[in-house]
PyMOL Python script that loads the backbone (N, CA, C, O; Angstrom):
from pymol import cmd

cmd.read_pdbstr("""\
ATOM      1  N   MET A   1       1.457  -8.917 -12.122  1.00  0.00           N
ATOM      2  CA  MET A   1       2.220  -8.817 -10.647  1.00  0.00           C
ATOM      3  C   MET A   1       4.083  -8.756 -10.894  1.00  0.00           C
ATOM      4  O   MET A   1       4.523  -9.429 -11.827  1.00  0.00           O
ATOM      5  N   THR A   2       5.002  -8.007 -10.099  1.00  0.00           N
ATOM      6  CA  THR A   2       6.375  -7.436 -10.459  1.00  0.00           C
ATOM      7  C   THR A   2       7.013  -8.806 -10.493  1.00  0.00           C
ATOM      8  O   THR A   2       6.722  -9.700  -9.699  1.00  0.00           O
ATOM      9  N   ASN A   3       8.016  -8.927 -11.586  1.00  0.00           N
ATOM     10  CA  ASN A   3       8.818  -9.882 -11.764  1.00  0.00           C
ATOM     11  C   ASN A   3       9.801  -9.403 -10.831  1.00  0.00           C
ATOM     12  O   ASN A   3      10.216  -8.246 -10.913  1.00  0.00           O
ATOM     13  N   THR A   4      10.282 -10.352  -9.783  1.00  0.00           N
ATOM     14  CA  THR A   4      10.864 -10.315  -8.602  1.00  0.00           C
ATOM     15  C   THR A   4      12.522 -10.218  -8.847  1.00  0.00           C
ATOM     16  O   THR A   4      13.296  -9.348  -8.447  1.00  0.00           O
ATOM     17  N   ASN A   5      12.807 -11.485  -9.689  1.00  0.00           N
ATOM     18  CA  ASN A   5      14.319 -11.664 -10.158  1.00  0.00           C
ATOM     19  C   ASN A   5      14.713 -10.468 -10.997  1.00  0.00           C
ATOM     20  O   ASN A   5      15.819  -9.928 -10.977  1.00  0.00           O
ATOM     21  N   GLU A   6      13.777 -10.155 -11.663  1.00  0.00           N
ATOM     22  CA  GLU A   6      14.656  -8.855 -12.794  1.00  0.00           C
ATOM     23  C   GLU A   6      14.643  -7.690 -12.063  1.00  0.00           C
ATOM     24  O   GLU A   6      15.456  -6.926 -12.584  1.00  0.00           O
ATOM     25  N   LEU A   7      14.185  -7.248 -11.234  1.00  0.00           N
ATOM     26  CA  LEU A   7      13.465  -6.076 -10.579  1.00  0.00           C
ATOM     27  C   LEU A   7      14.907  -6.326  -9.817  1.00  0.00           C
ATOM     28  O   LEU A   7      15.755  -5.468 -10.062  1.00  0.00           O
ATOM     29  N   ARG A   8      15.240  -7.236  -9.052  1.00  0.00           N
ATOM     30  CA  ARG A   8      16.457  -7.232  -8.269  1.00  0.00           C
ATOM     31  C   ARG A   8      17.697  -7.032  -8.679  1.00  0.00           C
ATOM     32  O   ARG A   8      18.690  -6.573  -8.114  1.00  0.00           O
ATOM     33  N   ARG A   9      17.410  -7.626 -10.222  1.00  0.00           N
ATOM     34  CA  ARG A   9      18.976  -7.776 -10.757  1.00  0.00           C
ATOM     35  C   ARG A   9      19.245  -6.271 -11.188  1.00  0.00           C
ATOM     36  O   ARG A   9      20.342  -5.717 -11.107  1.00  0.00           O
ATOM     37  N   ARG A  10      17.986  -5.655 -11.692  1.00  0.00           N
ATOM     38  CA  ARG A  10      17.902  -4.323 -11.842  1.00  0.00           C
ATOM     39  C   ARG A  10      18.817  -3.383 -11.220  1.00  0.00           C
ATOM     40  O   ARG A  10      19.676  -2.675 -11.745  1.00  0.00           O
ATOM     41  N   VAL A  11      18.210  -3.601  -9.071  1.00  0.00           N
ATOM     42  CA  VAL A  11      18.837  -2.587  -8.474  1.00  0.00           C
ATOM     43  C   VAL A  11      20.151  -3.077  -8.452  1.00  0.00           C
ATOM     44  O   VAL A  11      20.981  -2.169  -8.491  1.00  0.00           O
ATOM     45  N   ALA A  12      20.690  -4.392  -8.395  1.00  0.00           N
ATOM     46  CA  ALA A  12      22.058  -4.957  -7.688  1.00  0.00           C
ATOM     47  C   ALA A  12      23.091  -3.842  -8.838  1.00  0.00           C
ATOM     48  O   ALA A  12      24.153  -3.307  -8.521  1.00  0.00           O
ATOM     49  N   ARG A  13      22.137  -3.694 -10.665  1.00  0.00           N
ATOM     50  CA  ARG A  13      23.248  -3.404 -11.702  1.00  0.00           C
ATOM     51  C   ARG A  13      23.541  -1.940 -10.845  1.00  0.00           C
ATOM     52  O   ARG A  13      24.644  -1.609 -10.410  1.00  0.00           O
ATOM     53  N   SER A  14      22.389  -1.225 -10.729  1.00  0.00           N
ATOM     54  CA  SER A  14      22.310   0.191 -10.576  1.00  0.00           C
ATOM     55  C   SER A  14      23.213   0.512  -9.548  1.00  0.00           C
ATOM     56  O   SER A  14      23.917   1.483  -9.826  1.00  0.00           O
ATOM     57  N   GLY A  15      23.371   0.117  -8.694  1.00  0.00           N
ATOM     58  CA  GLY A  15      24.409   0.175  -7.481  1.00  0.00           C
ATOM     59  C   GLY A  15      23.524   0.780  -6.165  1.00  0.00           C
ATOM     60  O   GLY A  15      23.788   0.905  -4.969  1.00  0.00           O
ATOM     61  N   TYR A  16      22.634   1.012  -6.792  1.00  0.00           N
ATOM     62  CA  TYR A  16      21.828   1.608  -5.277  1.00  0.00           C
ATOM     63  C   TYR A  16      21.783   0.188  -4.344  1.00  0.00           C
ATOM     64  O   TYR A  16      21.982  -0.962  -4.735  1.00  0.00           O
ATOM     65  N   LYS A  17      21.432   0.695  -2.886  1.00  0.00           N
ATOM     66  CA  LYS A  17      20.959   0.073  -1.653  1.00  0.00           C
ATOM     67  C   LYS A  17      19.450   0.127  -1.900  1.00  0.00           C
ATOM     68  O   LYS A  17      18.886   0.990  -2.573  1.00  0.00           O
ATOM     69  N   TYR A  18      18.740  -1.120  -1.140  1.00  0.00           N
ATOM     70  CA  TYR A  18      16.967  -0.917  -0.578  1.00  0.00           C
ATOM     71  C   TYR A  18      16.858   0.655  -0.244  1.00  0.00           C
ATOM     72  O   TYR A  18      16.395   1.539  -0.964  1.00  0.00           O
ATOM     73  N   LYS A  19      17.342   0.748   0.882  1.00  0.00           N
ATOM     74  CA  LYS A  19      17.332   2.070   1.787  1.00  0.00           C
ATOM     75  C   LYS A  19      17.434   3.090   0.977  1.00  0.00           C
ATOM     76  O   LYS A  19      16.335   3.643   1.003  1.00  0.00           O
ATOM     77  N   ALA A  20      18.443   3.894  -0.035  1.00  0.00           N
ATOM     78  CA  ALA A  20      18.613   4.987  -0.928  1.00  0.00           C
ATOM     79  C   ALA A  20      17.756   4.677  -1.735  1.00  0.00           C
ATOM     80  O   ALA A  20      17.364   5.752  -2.190  1.00  0.00           O
ATOM     81  N   LEU A  21      17.053   3.642  -2.344  1.00  0.00           N
ATOM     82  CA  LEU A  21      15.903   3.976  -3.643  1.00  0.00           C
ATOM     83  C   LEU A  21      14.589   4.190  -2.324  1.00  0.00           C
ATOM     84  O   LEU A  21      13.767   5.048  -2.648  1.00  0.00           O
ATOM     85  N   ALA A  22      14.464   3.878  -1.670  1.00  0.00           N
ATOM     86  CA  ALA A  22      13.184   3.887  -0.922  1.00  0.00           C
ATOM     87  C   ALA A  22      12.881   5.294  -0.009  1.00  0.00           C
ATOM     88  O   ALA A  22      11.919   5.700   0.644  1.00  0.00           O
ATOM     89  N   ARG A  23      14.068   5.743  -0.288  1.00  0.00           N
ATOM     90  CA  ARG A  23      14.340   7.239   0.856  1.00  0.00           C
ATOM     91  C   ARG A  23      14.150   8.483  -0.550  1.00  0.00           C
ATOM     92  O   ARG A  23      13.782   9.653  -0.440  1.00  0.00           O
ATOM     93  N   LYS A  24      14.615   7.606  -2.048  1.00  0.00           N
ATOM     94  CA  LYS A  24      14.526   8.389  -3.189  1.00  0.00           C
ATOM     95  C   LYS A  24      12.880   8.952  -3.432  1.00  0.00           C
ATOM     96  O   LYS A  24      12.367  10.021  -3.761  1.00  0.00           O
ATOM     97  N   MET A  25      12.451   7.738  -3.110  1.00  0.00           N
ATOM     98  CA  MET A  25      10.990   7.472  -3.644  1.00  0.00           C
ATOM     99  C   MET A  25      10.449   7.875  -2.634  1.00  0.00           C
ATOM    100  O   MET A  25       9.265   7.917  -2.969  1.00  0.00           O
ATOM    101  N   GLY A  26      10.540   8.349  -1.158  1.00  0.00           N
ATOM    102  CA  GLY A  26       9.672   8.410  -0.651  1.00  0.00           C
ATOM    103  C   GLY A  26       8.913   7.652   0.699  1.00  0.00           C
ATOM    104  O   GLY A  26       8.164   8.120   1.557  1.00  0.00           O
ATOM    105  N   ILE A  27       9.388   6.434   0.513  1.00  0.00           N
ATOM    106  CA  ILE A  27       8.715   5.234   1.580  1.00  0.00           C
ATOM    107  C   ILE A  27       9.802   4.471   2.300  1.00  0.00           C
ATOM    108  O   ILE A  27      10.928   4.407   1.806  1.00  0.00           O
ATOM    109  N   CYS A  28       9.578   4.030   3.173  1.00  0.00           N
ATOM    110  CA  CYS A  28      10.101   3.217   4.310  1.00  0.00           C
ATOM    111  C   CYS A  28      10.918   1.473   2.986  1.00  0.00           C
ATOM    112  O   CYS A  28      10.546   0.839   1.998  1.00  0.00           O
ATOM    113  N   PRO A  29      11.811   1.501   3.693  1.00  0.00           N
ATOM    114  CA  PRO A  29      12.979   0.070   3.237  1.00  0.00           C
ATOM    115  C   PRO A  29      12.043  -0.958   3.167  1.00  0.00           C
ATOM    116  O   PRO A  29      11.919  -1.687   2.183  1.00  0.00           O
ATOM    117  N   SER A  30      11.333  -1.042   4.262  1.00  0.00           N
ATOM    118  CA  SER A  30      10.094  -2.639   4.626  1.00  0.00           C
ATOM    119  C   SER A  30       9.248  -2.122   3.561  1.00  0.00           C
ATOM    120  O   SER A  30       9.317  -2.900   2.609  1.00  0.00           O
ATOM    121  N   THR A  31       8.634  -1.338   3.367  1.00  0.00           N
ATOM    122  CA  THR A  31       7.697  -1.395   1.947  1.00  0.00           C
ATOM    123  C   THR A  31       8.251  -1.417   1.004  1.00  0.00           C
ATOM    124  O   THR A  31       7.465  -1.895   0.185  1.00  0.00           O
ATOM    125  N   LEU A  32       9.211  -1.186   0.505  1.00  0.00           N
ATOM    126  CA  LEU A  32      10.063  -1.114  -0.975  1.00  0.00           C
ATOM    127  C   LEU A  32      10.063  -2.712  -1.166  1.00  0.00           C
ATOM    128  O   LEU A  32       9.381  -3.361  -1.958  1.00  0.00           O
ATOM    129  N   GLN A  33      11.120  -3.229  -0.122  1.00  0.00           N
ATOM    130  CA  GLN A  33      11.085  -4.906   0.311  1.00  0.00           C
ATOM    131  C   GLN A  33       9.707  -5.640  -0.304  1.00  0.00           C
ATOM    132  O   GLN A  33       9.570  -6.125  -1.427  1.00  0.00           O
ATOM    133  N   ARG A  34       8.747  -5.570   0.767  1.00  0.00           N
ATOM    134  CA  ARG A  34       7.523  -6.090   0.616  1.00  0.00           C
ATOM    135  C   ARG A  34       6.722  -5.677  -0.794  1.00  0.00           C
ATOM    136  O   ARG A  34       5.534  -5.863  -0.534  1.00  0.00           O
ATOM    137  N   LYS A  35       6.819  -5.290  -1.909  1.00  0.00           N
ATOM    138  CA  LYS A  35       6.548  -4.356  -3.399  1.00  0.00           C
ATOM    139  C   LYS A  35       7.062  -5.345  -3.878  1.00  0.00           C
ATOM    140  O   LYS A  35       6.411  -6.285  -4.335  1.00  0.00           O
ATOM    141  N   ILE A  36       8.550  -5.269  -3.840  1.00  0.00           N
ATOM    142  CA  ILE A  36       9.306  -6.105  -4.765  1.00  0.00           C
ATOM    143  C   ILE A  36       9.250  -7.394  -4.481  1.00  0.00           C
ATOM    144  O   ILE A  36       9.817  -8.157  -5.264  1.00  0.00           O
ATOM    145  N   GLU A  37       8.528  -7.974  -3.248  1.00  0.00           N
ATOM    146  CA  GLU A  37       8.428  -9.296  -3.383  1.00  0.00           C
ATOM    147  C   GLU A  37       6.930  -9.545  -3.373  1.00  0.00           C
ATOM    148  O   GLU A  37       6.616 -10.560  -2.751  1.00  0.00           O
ATOM    149  N   ASN A  38       6.117  -8.986  -3.814  1.00  0.00           N
ATOM    150  CA  ASN A  38       4.706  -9.142  -4.365  1.00  0.00           C
ATOM    151  C   ASN A  38       3.561  -9.124  -3.309  1.00  0.00           C
ATOM    152  O   ASN A  38       2.420  -9.527  -3.537  1.00  0.00           O
ATOM    153  N   GLN A  39       4.015  -8.589  -2.082  1.00  0.00           N
ATOM    154  CA  GLN A  39       3.392  -8.914  -0.541  1.00  0.00           C
ATOM    155  C   GLN A  39       2.476  -7.552  -0.438  1.00  0.00           C
ATOM    156  O   GLN A  39       1.702  -7.329   0.493  1.00  0.00           O
ATOM    157  N   ARG A  40       2.697  -6.695  -1.541  1.00  0.00           N
ATOM    158  CA  ARG A  40       2.269  -5.503  -1.670  1.00  0.00           C
ATOM    159  C   ARG A  40       2.241  -4.989  -2.846  1.00  0.00           C
ATOM    160  O   ARG A  40       3.217  -5.369  -3.493  1.00  0.00           O
ATOM    161  N   GLU A  41       1.538  -4.269  -3.442  1.00  0.00           N
ATOM    162  CA  GLU A  41       1.472  -3.576  -4.790  1.00  0.00           C
ATOM    163  C   GLU A  41       2.110  -2.005  -4.977  1.00  0.00           C
ATOM    164  O   GLU A  41       1.915  -0.994  -4.301  1.00  0.00           O
ATOM    165  N   PHE A  42       3.062  -2.259  -6.333  1.00  0.00           N
ATOM    166  CA  PHE A  42       3.254  -0.985  -6.559  1.00  0.00           C
ATOM    167  C   PHE A  42       2.104  -0.268  -7.033  1.00  0.00           C
ATOM    168  O   PHE A  42       1.116  -0.607  -7.684  1.00  0.00           O
ATOM    169  N   THR A  43       2.542   0.946  -6.474  1.00  0.00           N
ATOM    170  CA  THR A  43       1.333   2.519  -7.487  1.00  0.00           C
ATOM    171  C   THR A  43       2.032   2.871  -8.595  1.00  0.00           C
ATOM    172  O   THR A  43       3.254   2.732  -8.647  1.00  0.00           O
ATOM    173  N   VAL A  44       1.342   3.345  -9.548  1.00  0.00           N
ATOM    174  CA  VAL A  44       1.675   4.084 -10.797  1.00  0.00           C
ATOM    175  C   VAL A  44       2.809   4.675 -10.294  1.00  0.00           C
ATOM    176  O   VAL A  44       3.860   4.134 -10.637  1.00  0.00           O
ATOM    177  N   SER A  45       2.899   5.752  -9.488  1.00  0.00           N
ATOM    178  CA  SER A  45       3.920   6.554  -9.524  1.00  0.00           C
ATOM    179  C   SER A  45       5.243   5.969  -8.872  1.00  0.00           C
ATOM    180  O   SER A  45       6.403   6.188  -9.222  1.00  0.00           O
ATOM    181  N   GLU A  46       4.818   5.233  -7.921  1.00  0.00           N
ATOM    182  CA  GLU A  46       6.054   3.970  -7.344  1.00  0.00           C
ATOM    183  C   GLU A  46       6.584   3.152  -8.474  1.00  0.00           C
ATOM    184  O   GLU A  46       7.711   2.666  -8.390  1.00  0.00           O
ATOM    185  N   MET A  47       6.039   3.022  -9.240  1.00  0.00           N
ATOM    186  CA  MET A  47       7.024   2.627 -10.825  1.00  0.00           C
ATOM    187  C   MET A  47       7.199   3.247 -11.516  1.00  0.00           C
ATOM    188  O   MET A  47       7.816   2.764 -12.465  1.00  0.00           O
ATOM    189  N   ASP A  48       6.842   4.687 -11.617  1.00  0.00           N
ATOM    190  CA  ASP A  48       7.381   5.618 -12.423  1.00  0.00           C
ATOM    191  C   ASP A  48       8.564   6.165 -11.766  1.00  0.00           C
ATOM    192  O   ASP A  48       9.572   6.309 -12.458  1.00  0.00           O
ATOM    193  N   ASP A  49       8.591   6.498 -10.507  1.00  0.00           N
ATOM    194  CA  ASP A  49      10.019   6.858  -9.914  1.00  0.00           C
ATOM    195  C   ASP A  49      11.059   5.606  -9.730  1.00  0.00           C
ATOM    196  O   ASP A  49      12.278   5.770  -9.680  1.00  0.00           O
ATOM    197  N   LEU A  50      10.471   4.448  -9.646  1.00  0.00           N
ATOM    198  CA  LEU A  50      11.738   3.230  -9.442  1.00  0.00           C
ATOM    199  C   LEU A  50      12.040   3.436 -10.675  1.00  0.00           C
ATOM    200  O   LEU A  50      13.103   4.036 -10.829  1.00  0.00           O
ATOM    201  N   ALA A  51      11.244   3.029 -12.000  1.00  0.00           N
ATOM    202  CA  ALA A  51      11.565   3.246 -13.536  1.00  0.00           C
ATOM    203  C   ALA A  51      12.616   3.910 -13.488  1.00  0.00           C
ATOM    204  O   ALA A  51      13.670   3.279 -13.415  1.00  0.00           O
ATOM    205  N   GLU A  52      12.652   5.460 -13.517  1.00  0.00           N
ATOM    206  CA  GLU A  52      13.497   6.276 -13.785  1.00  0.00           C
ATOM    207  C   GLU A  52      14.698   6.364 -13.033  1.00  0.00           C
ATOM    208  O   GLU A  52      15.661   6.958 -13.517  1.00  0.00           O
ATOM    209  N   LEU A  53      14.770   5.754 -11.713  1.00  0.00           N
ATOM    210  CA  LEU A  53      15.894   5.748 -11.042  1.00  0.00           C
ATOM    211  C   LEU A  53      16.965   4.727 -11.739  1.00  0.00           C
ATOM    212  O   LEU A  53      18.155   4.817 -12.041  1.00  0.00           O
ATOM    213  N   LEU A  54      16.197   3.948 -11.824  1.00  0.00           N
ATOM    214  CA  LEU A  54      16.667   2.625 -12.268  1.00  0.00           C
ATOM    215  C   LEU A  54      17.049   2.577 -13.716  1.00  0.00           C
ATOM    216  O   LEU A  54      17.535   1.556 -14.203  1.00  0.00           O
ATOM    217  N   GLY A  55      16.789   3.905 -14.562  1.00  0.00           N
ATOM    218  CA  GLY A  55      17.224   4.151 -16.372  1.00  0.00           C
ATOM    219  C   GLY A  55      16.358   3.312 -16.635  1.00  0.00           C
ATOM    220  O   GLY A  55      16.997   2.500 -17.303  1.00  0.00           O
ATOM    221  N   LEU A  56      14.964   2.810 -16.549  1.00  0.00           N
ATOM    222  CA  LEU A  56      14.646   1.516 -17.359  1.00  0.00           C
ATOM    223  C   LEU A  56      13.613   1.966 -18.502  1.00  0.00           C
ATOM    224  O   LEU A  56      12.644   2.718 -18.394  1.00  0.00           O
ATOM    225  N   THR A  57      14.046   1.367 -19.497  1.00  0.00           N
ATOM    226  CA  THR A  57      13.173   1.672 -20.807  1.00  0.00           C
ATOM    227  C   THR A  57      11.665   1.347 -20.267  1.00  0.00           C
ATOM    228  O   THR A  57      11.323   0.782 -19.228  1.00  0.00           O
ATOM    229  N   LEU A  58      10.688   2.030 -21.587  1.00  0.00           N
ATOM    230  CA  LEU A  58       9.087   1.745 -21.334  1.00  0.00           C
ATOM    231  C   LEU A  58       9.323  -0.268 -21.490  1.00  0.00           C
ATOM    232  O   LEU A  58       9.075  -1.041 -20.566  1.00  0.00           O
ATOM    233  N   ARG A  59       9.653  -0.538 -22.380  1.00  0.00           N
ATOM    234  CA  ARG A  59       9.694  -2.213 -22.748  1.00  0.00           C
ATOM    235  C   ARG A  59      10.160  -2.505 -20.985  1.00  0.00           C
ATOM    236  O   ARG A  59       9.295  -3.122 -20.362  1.00  0.00           O
ATOM    237  N   GLU A  60      10.867  -2.287 -20.534  1.00  0.00           N
ATOM    238  CA  GLU A  60      11.682  -3.107 -19.292  1.00  0.00           C
ATOM    239  C   GLU A  60      11.199  -2.467 -18.348  1.00  0.00           C
ATOM    240  O   GLU A  60      11.916  -2.576 -17.353  1.00  0.00           O
ATOM    241  N   LYS A  61      10.128  -1.713 -18.152  1.00  0.00           N
ATOM    242  CA  LYS A  61       9.195  -1.644 -17.273  1.00  0.00           C
ATOM    243  C   LYS A  61       8.103  -2.139 -17.049  1.00  0.00           C
ATOM    244  O   LYS A  61       7.609  -2.531 -15.992  1.00  0.00           O
ATOM    245  N   VAL A  62       7.600  -2.113 -18.389  1.00  0.00           N
ATOM    246  CA  VAL A  62       6.294  -2.854 -18.554  1.00  0.00           C
ATOM    247  C   VAL A  62       6.901  -4.439 -18.111  1.00  0.00           C
ATOM    248  O   VAL A  62       6.082  -4.993 -17.376  1.00  0.00           O
ATOM    249  N   ALA A  63       7.875  -5.117 -18.323  1.00  0.00           N
ATOM    250  CA  ALA A  63       7.891  -6.232 -18.789  1.00  0.00           C
ATOM    251  C   ALA A  63       8.326  -6.604 -17.368  1.00  0.00           C
ATOM    252  O   ALA A  63       8.153  -7.805 -17.163  1.00  0.00           O
ATOM    253  N   ILE A  64       8.809  -5.976 -16.381  1.00  0.00           N
ATOM    254  CA  ILE A  64       8.968  -5.876 -14.643  1.00  0.00           C
ATOM    255  C   ILE A  64       7.636  -5.853 -13.914  1.00  0.00           C
ATOM    256  O   ILE A  64       7.055  -6.600 -13.127  1.00  0.00           O
ATOM    257  N   PHE A  65       7.419  -4.818 -14.435  1.00  0.00           N
ATOM    258  CA  PHE A  65       5.751  -4.480 -13.835  1.00  0.00           C
ATOM    259  C   PHE A  65       4.242  -4.863 -13.970  1.00  0.00           C
ATOM    260  O   PHE A  65       3.321  -4.734 -13.163  1.00  0.00           O
ATOM    261  N   PHE A  66       4.269  -5.345 -15.169  1.00  0.00           N
ATOM    262  CA  PHE A  66       3.231  -6.238 -15.548  1.00  0.00           C
ATOM    263  C   PHE A  66       3.689  -7.816 -15.795  1.00  0.00           C
ATOM    264  O   PHE A  66       2.897  -8.446 -16.496  1.00  0.00           O
ATOM    265  N   CYS A  67       4.902  -8.577 -15.304  1.00  0.00           N
ATOM    266  CA  CYS A  67       4.752  -9.622 -15.088  1.00  0.00           C
ATOM    267  C   CYS A  67       3.405 -10.584 -15.224  1.00  0.00           C
ATOM    268  O   CYS A  67       2.670 -10.361 -14.262  1.00  0.00           O
ATOM    269  N   LYS A  68       2.925 -11.455 -16.001  1.00  0.00           N
ATOM    270  CA  LYS A  68       1.929 -11.922 -15.759  1.00  0.00           C
ATOM    271  C   LYS A  68       2.023 -13.234 -14.976  1.00  0.00           C
ATOM    272  O   LYS A  68       0.909 -13.575 -14.578  1.00  0.00           O
ATOM    273  N   ASN A  69       2.780 -13.885 -14.710  1.00  0.00           N
ATOM    274  CA  ASN A  69       3.352 -14.867 -13.895  1.00  0.00           C
ATOM    275  C   ASN A  69       4.315 -14.349 -12.488  1.00  0.00           C
ATOM    276  O   ASN A  69       5.043 -13.372 -12.664  1.00  0.00           O
ATOM    277  N   ARG A  70       4.301 -14.972 -11.202  1.00  0.00           N
ATOM    278  CA  ARG A  70       4.790 -14.642 -10.206  1.00  0.00           C
ATOM    279  C   ARG A  70       6.128 -14.979 -10.532  1.00  0.00           C
ATOM    280  O   ARG A  70       6.189 -16.102 -11.034  1.00  0.00           O
ATOM    281  N   VAL A  71       7.463 -14.281 -10.403  1.00  0.00           N
ATOM    282  CA  VAL A  71       8.940 -14.620 -11.033  1.00  0.00           C
ATOM    283  C   VAL A  71       9.447 -14.195  -9.785  1.00  0.00           C
ATOM    284  O   VAL A  71       9.356 -13.031  -9.396  1.00  0.00           O
ATOM    285  N   ILE A  72      10.223 -15.530  -8.855  1.00  0.00           N
ATOM    286  CA  ILE A  72      10.705 -15.259  -7.380  1.00  0.00           C
ATOM    287  C   ILE A  72      12.187 -15.375  -7.831  1.00  0.00           C
ATOM    288  O   ILE A  72      13.094 -15.237  -7.010  1.00  0.00           O
TER     289      ILE A  72
END
""", "prot")
cmd.dss("prot")
cmd.show_as("cartoon", "prot")
cmd.util.cbc("prot")
cmd.orient("prot")
């Protein structure tokens, strides 16, 4: 599951708005929001795109997208 809190922190630090991130990823802002909130799952390509846009390292990417416990 996605570590929602950490992902939100990283988005806030990036300066991107959810709408801009979603557009760059080719998805709707509401879809991105549902995925961040663990209501839908990210695809591998979406995780890669988002990690690249946010400048995440591999370690950070794994910690955020492969969290064992749901963190909100």
